[in-house]
C-alpha positions as CSV (number, residue, x, y, z in Angstrom):
1,M,0.0,0.0,0.0
2,K,2.8,2.4,0.9
3,K,4.4,1.7,-2.5
4,Y,1.2,2.8,-4.3
5,K,0.9,5.9,-2.1
6,N,4.4,6.9,-3.1
7,I,3.6,6.4,-6.8
8,I,0.4,8.5,-6.4
9,L,2.4,11.3,-4.7
10,L,5.1,11.2,-7.4
11,I,2.4,11.5,-10.1
12,A,0.8,14.4,-8.2
13,L,4.1,16.3,-7.8
14,T,4.9,15.7,-11.5
15,A,1.5,17.1,-12.5
16,I,2.0,20.2,-10.3
17,S,5.5,20.8,-11.7
18,A,4.1,20.4,-15.2
19,F,1.3,22.9,-14.5
20,V,3.7,25.5,-13.0
21,A,6.1,25.0,-15.9
22,N,3.3,25.5,-18.4
23,Q,2.1,28.7,-16.7
24,Y,5.7,29.9,-16.5
25,F,6.8,29.3,-20.0
26,S,3.5,30.6,-21.5
27,S,3.8,34.0,-19.7
28,K,4.2,37.2,-21.7
29,G,7.8,37.7,-20.7
30,S,7.2,40.3,-18.0
31,T,8.3,37.8,-15.3
32,L,12.0,38.2,-16.0
33,K,11.9,42.0,-16.0
34,T,10.1,42.2,-12.6
35,S,12.2,39.5,-11.1
36,S,15.7,40.4,-12.3
37,N,16.7,42.1,-9.1
38,E,14.7,40.4,-6.5
39,F,17.6,38.2,-5.4
40,N,20.0,41.0,-4.5
41,I,20.0,43.6,-1.8
42,K,21.6,46.9,-2.6
43,D,22.0,48.2,0.9
44,T,24.2,45.5,2.3
45,G,25.2,47.8,5.2
46,S,21.7,47.1,6.6
47,I,22.3,43.3,6.7
48,T,22.7,42.1,10.3
49,K,22.9,38.4,9.8
50,V,22.9,35.7,7.2
51,F,21.9,32.1,7.8
52,I,23.1,29.4,5.3
53,A,22.1,25.7,5.4
54,D,22.4,22.7,3.1
55,M,20.6,19.4,2.8
56,K,23.5,17.6,4.6
57,G,22.9,19.2,7.9
58,N,25.7,21.8,7.6
59,H,24.8,25.3,8.6
60,V,26.4,28.6,9.6
61,L,25.0,31.8,11.2
62,L,27.0,34.9,10.3
63,E,26.2,37.9,12.5
64,R,27.4,41.5,12.4
65,G,28.6,42.8,15.8
66,S,28.2,46.3,17.2
67,N,31.7,47.1,16.1
68,N,31.0,45.9,12.6
69,R,33.0,42.7,13.3
70,W,31.3,39.6,12.0
71,M,31.1,36.3,13.9
72,V,30.3,32.8,12.8
73,N,27.9,30.7,14.9
74,N,28.4,33.2,17.7
75,K,31.8,31.6,18.5
76,Y,34.5,32.7,16.2
77,K,35.7,35.8,14.4
78,T,35.4,35.6,10.6
79,V,37.7,36.2,7.7
80,Q,36.7,39.7,6.7
81,H,37.6,39.0,3.0
82,N,35.1,36.2,2.9
83,I,32.4,38.4,4.4
84,N,33.2,41.1,1.9
85,N,32.8,38.6,-0.9
86,L,29.5,37.4,0.4
87,L,28.1,41.0,0.8
88,E,29.4,41.9,-2.7
89,T,27.6,38.9,-4.1
90,I,24.4,39.7,-2.4
91,N,24.7,43.2,-3.8
92,L,25.6,42.4,-7.4
93,M,23.9,39.2,-8.3
94,T,21.1,39.5,-10.9
95,V,19.1,37.2,-13.1
96,K,20.9,36.3,-16.3
97,A,18.1,34.2,-17.8
98,P,15.0,32.1,-16.9
99,V,15.6,28.4,-16.6
100,S,15.0,26.7,-19.9
101,K,11.9,24.5,-20.4
102,A,14.0,21.5,-21.0
103,R,15.9,21.9,-17.7
104,Y,13.0,23.0,-15.5
105,D,12.2,19.6,-13.9
106,K,15.8,18.7,-13.2
107,T,16.5,22.2,-11.7
108,I,13.6,21.7,-9.3
109,A,14.7,18.2,-8.4
110,D,18.3,19.2,-7.8
111,M,17.3,22.1,-5.7
112,S,15.1,19.8,-3.5
113,T,17.8,17.3,-2.9
114,S,21.1,19.2,-2.8
115,G,20.2,22.9,-2.7
116,T,21.4,25.5,-0.2
117,K,19.0,27.8,1.7
118,V,20.0,31.4,2.4
119,E,18.2,33.7,4.8
120,I,19.1,37.3,4.9
121,Y,18.1,39.5,7.9
122,Q,18.1,43.3,8.1
123,G,17.5,44.0,11.8
124,R,14.3,42.1,12.2
125,S,13.6,38.7,13.8
126,T,12.3,37.3,10.4
127,P,14.3,37.2,7.2
128,S,13.8,40.0,4.7
129,K,14.8,37.7,1.9
130,T,15.1,33.9,1.5
131,F,16.3,32.0,-1.5
132,Y,17.6,28.6,-2.6
133,I,20.8,28.0,-4.5
134,G,21.0,25.1,-6.9
135,T,23.5,23.7,-9.3
136,T,25.6,25.7,-11.8
137,N,24.9,26.0,-15.5
138,Q,26.9,24.1,-18.1
139,D,29.3,27.0,-18.6
140,H,29.8,27.6,-14.8
141,T,28.9,31.2,-15.2
142,G,26.1,31.2,-12.6
143,N,23.8,29.2,-10.4
144,Y,20.2,28.3,-10.6
145,M,18.3,30.0,-7.8
146,M,14.7,30.4,-6.6
147,I,13.1,32.9,-4.2
148,D,11.2,31.3,-1.3
149,G,7.5,31.0,-2.0
150,S,8.1,31.0,-5.8
151,S,8.1,28.0,-8.1
152,L,10.1,29.8,-10.8
153,P,13.9,29.3,-10.9
154,Y,16.4,31.5,-12.7
155,L,20.0,31.4,-13.7
156,V,21.6,34.1,-11.5
157,H,25.1,35.6,-12.0
158,I,27.2,38.7,-11.5
159,E,27.6,40.8,-14.6
160,G,31.2,40.7,-15.8
161,F,32.2,37.9,-13.5
162,R,33.0,34.5,-15.0
163,G,32.3,31.9,-12.4
164,Y,29.6,30.5,-10.2
165,L,28.3,31.9,-7.0
166,S,27.7,28.9,-4.7
167,P,31.2,28.8,-3.1
168,R,30.5,32.2,-1.6
169,F,27.6,30.8,0.3
170,S,29.5,28.0,2.1
171,C,27.7,26.1,4.9
172,L,31.0,25.0,6.5
173,E,32.0,26.8,9.7
174,N,35.7,26.4,9.0
175,D,35.4,28.3,5.7
176,W,34.4,31.4,7.6
177,R,36.6,31.2,10.7
178,L,39.6,33.5,11.1
179,K,42.7,31.3,11.0
180,S,44.4,33.0,13.9
181,I,46.5,31.5,16.6
182,F,48.2,34.5,18.2
183,N,47.3,38.1,17.5
184,Y,48.4,40.5,20.3
185,S,50.1,43.8,20.6
186,P,53.2,43.6,22.9
187,K,51.5,45.5,25.7
188,D,48.7,43.0,25.9
189,I,51.0,40.0,26.6
190,A,51.4,39.1,30.2
191,E,53.4,35.9,29.8
192,I,55.0,33.7,27.1
193,R,56.4,30.3,27.8
194,L,58.3,28.3,25.1
195,S,59.0,24.8,26.2
196,R,61.1,22.3,24.2
197,P,60.5,18.7,25.5
198,G,63.6,17.5,23.7
199,Q,65.8,20.3,24.9
200,P,64.4,21.7,28.2
201,E,67.5,23.8,28.9
202,K,66.7,26.0,25.9
203,G,63.2,26.8,27.0
204,F,62.3,30.1,28.7
205,V,59.5,32.2,30.2
206,I,58.9,35.9,29.7
207,K,56.7,37.9,32.0
208,Q,55.4,41.4,31.6
209,T,53.6,43.6,34.1
210,I,50.8,45.9,33.2
211,D,53.2,48.9,33.4
212,G,55.6,47.3,30.9
213,N,58.3,45.8,33.1
214,V,59.6,42.6,31.6
215,S,61.5,39.7,33.2
216,L,63.1,36.5,31.9
217,Y,63.2,33.0,33.5
218,T,64.6,29.6,32.6
219,N,62.2,26.8,31.8
220,A,62.4,25.9,35.5
221,L,61.4,29.4,36.5
222,V,64.9,30.4,37.6
223,P,65.3,34.2,37.1
224,V,67.8,35.4,34.5
225,E,69.3,38.8,35.2
226,D,71.7,39.4,32.3
227,F,69.3,39.9,29.4
228,E,68.6,42.5,26.8
229,K,65.2,44.2,27.3
230,G,65.1,45.3,23.6
231,Y,65.4,41.7,22.5
232,I,62.4,40.7,24.6
233,L,60.3,43.6,23.4
234,E,61.2,42.6,19.8
235,Y,60.1,39.1,20.5
236,L,56.8,40.1,22.0
237,D,56.1,42.2,18.9
238,M,56.4,39.0,16.8
239,F,53.1,37.6,18.1
240,R,51.0,39.8,15.9
241,N,48.8,38.1,13.3
242,I,50.3,34.6,13.6
243,N,48.0,32.4,11.5
244,F,47.8,28.7,10.5
245,E,47.4,27.6,6.9
246,M,44.4,25.3,7.2
247,W,42.6,22.7,9.3
248,E,43.7,19.1,8.7
249,E,40.4,17.6,7.4
250,T,41.8,14.8,5.2
251,K,43.0,12.4,7.9
252,D,41.0,9.9,10.0
253,P,40.6,10.3,13.8
254,M,43.1,7.5,14.5
255,F,45.9,9.3,12.6
256,I,45.1,12.7,14.2
257,D,45.1,11.1,17.7
258,S,48.4,9.4,17.0
259,V,50.1,12.6,16.0
260,S,48.4,14.7,18.7
261,T,49.8,12.4,21.5
262,S,53.3,12.3,20.1
263,I,56.1,14.3,21.7
264,P,55.8,17.9,20.5
265,L,58.7,19.9,19.0
266,E,57.8,23.0,20.9
267,V,55.0,24.2,23.2
268,Y,54.0,27.8,23.1
269,T,51.8,29.1,26.0
270,L,50.7,32.7,25.8
271,K,48.7,34.5,28.5
272,N,47.3,37.9,27.9
273,M,46.6,40.7,30.4
274,A,43.0,39.6,30.8
275,G,44.2,36.2,32.0
276,E,43.2,34.2,28.8
277,T,45.7,31.5,27.8
278,T,46.4,30.0,24.4
279,T,48.6,26.9,24.0
280,L,50.0,25.6,20.8
281,K,52.0,22.4,20.4
282,T,54.0,22.0,17.2
283,L,54.3,18.5,15.8
284,L,56.1,16.7,13.0
285,K,53.9,16.1,9.9
286,P,54.7,12.5,8.8
287,L,55.2,11.5,5.2
288,K,54.8,8.0,3.8
289,S,57.7,8.7,1.5
290,G,59.6,11.8,0.5
291,M,63.0,13.3,-0.5
292,D,64.7,16.5,0.6
293,I,66.3,18.9,-1.9
294,D,69.5,16.8,-1.9
295,G,67.7,13.6,-2.8
296,N,67.9,12.1,0.7
297,P,64.9,10.2,2.0
298,I,62.8,12.0,4.7
299,D,60.0,10.8,6.9
300,H,58.3,14.2,7.6
301,D,57.3,17.3,5.7
302,Q,60.1,19.9,5.5
303,D,57.8,22.9,4.9
304,R,54.8,22.2,7.1
305,M,54.1,20.8,10.5
306,Y,51.0,20.1,12.5
307,G,49.7,22.4,15.3
308,L,47.4,21.4,18.2
309,M,45.8,24.5,19.7
310,N,44.3,24.3,23.2
311,E,44.3,20.5,22.9
312,K,41.4,20.5,20.5
313,E,42.1,22.4,17.2
314,F,44.3,20.3,14.8
315,M,45.8,22.3,12.0
316,I,48.5,22.6,9.5
317,I,51.1,25.3,10.1
318,Q,54.2,26.5,8.1
319,Y,57.7,26.5,9.4
320,F,58.5,29.9,7.9
321,V,55.7,31.5,10.0
322,F,57.0,29.9,13.3
323,D,60.8,30.0,12.6
324,P,61.1,33.6,13.9
325,L,59.2,32.6,17.1
326,N,61.3,29.5,17.6
327,Q,64.1,31.0,19.7
328,D,66.0,29.7,22.7
329,I,66.9,31.5,25.9
330,N,70.3,32.5,24.5
331,F,68.6,34.8,22.1
332,F,67.8,37.2,24.9
333,L,71.1,37.2,26.7
334,K,73.6,40.1,26.5
335,N,76.7,39.3,24.4
């Protein structure tokens, strides 16, 4: 009985789709003119939040803060460049053409199974605009989209831009998050500890008071008197805008757990004046096989390593970013 009900439902949906298509394609042509701009919003400065979700259960909520700083899922700062791209897309996207009659049924079906829903808010509790994003056209110059409440999809693009728009409406949290590890001005740093599990004698601790007095200690917290204050201030200034390259999303949990529990190369622990602490462990990035520039076999990546931030964020970082930070206690001593 259930099988027959499904067949009847399918026939009904097909009939409705055919009716809508017939009404759509027999129209006088005014639909495109009146609908050509209904996907975009010109005043993007009035947008307070954007909710994006797909059929796989992925979703993000992007919200503008009082200082015009955007957050994702009320947890993380966003990459401003990505927000700018999103707002530019919402501002500039327009209808390029109505969907063709031959493609209508497939467009509706694709949007129903793999589409992305976008809700745009402009200060109210309900969205001012909701639309669905479907697949790209054959030339990858736009995406099929449909306004909520309508049954008429269109090919939407940005005039003069050759490419499709769906990547700018990502539902993945990591695509929006700021890839920041440390980003402090020197005066905001209360303490930095650099530990080297393999060479504990080279580790050190720097402490700074609120009035700018700095002190140096060994890894065992023995005070060091004969240091150059200028070198310490120079080192503190290096912790501006230290970012990682990307999250490691290609390895299985067993591999990540194995690397995460291995002996780290260095452990950076930074405490700011507000008492907030960030810890980063740097770890070798294993290779199944590889060669160095001289043709010698190597078992780990020479350009990148892994980072484990606060014991939970597993990421890929670059040596050239961390090499300036990777000093030992002798760096600060007077000659």
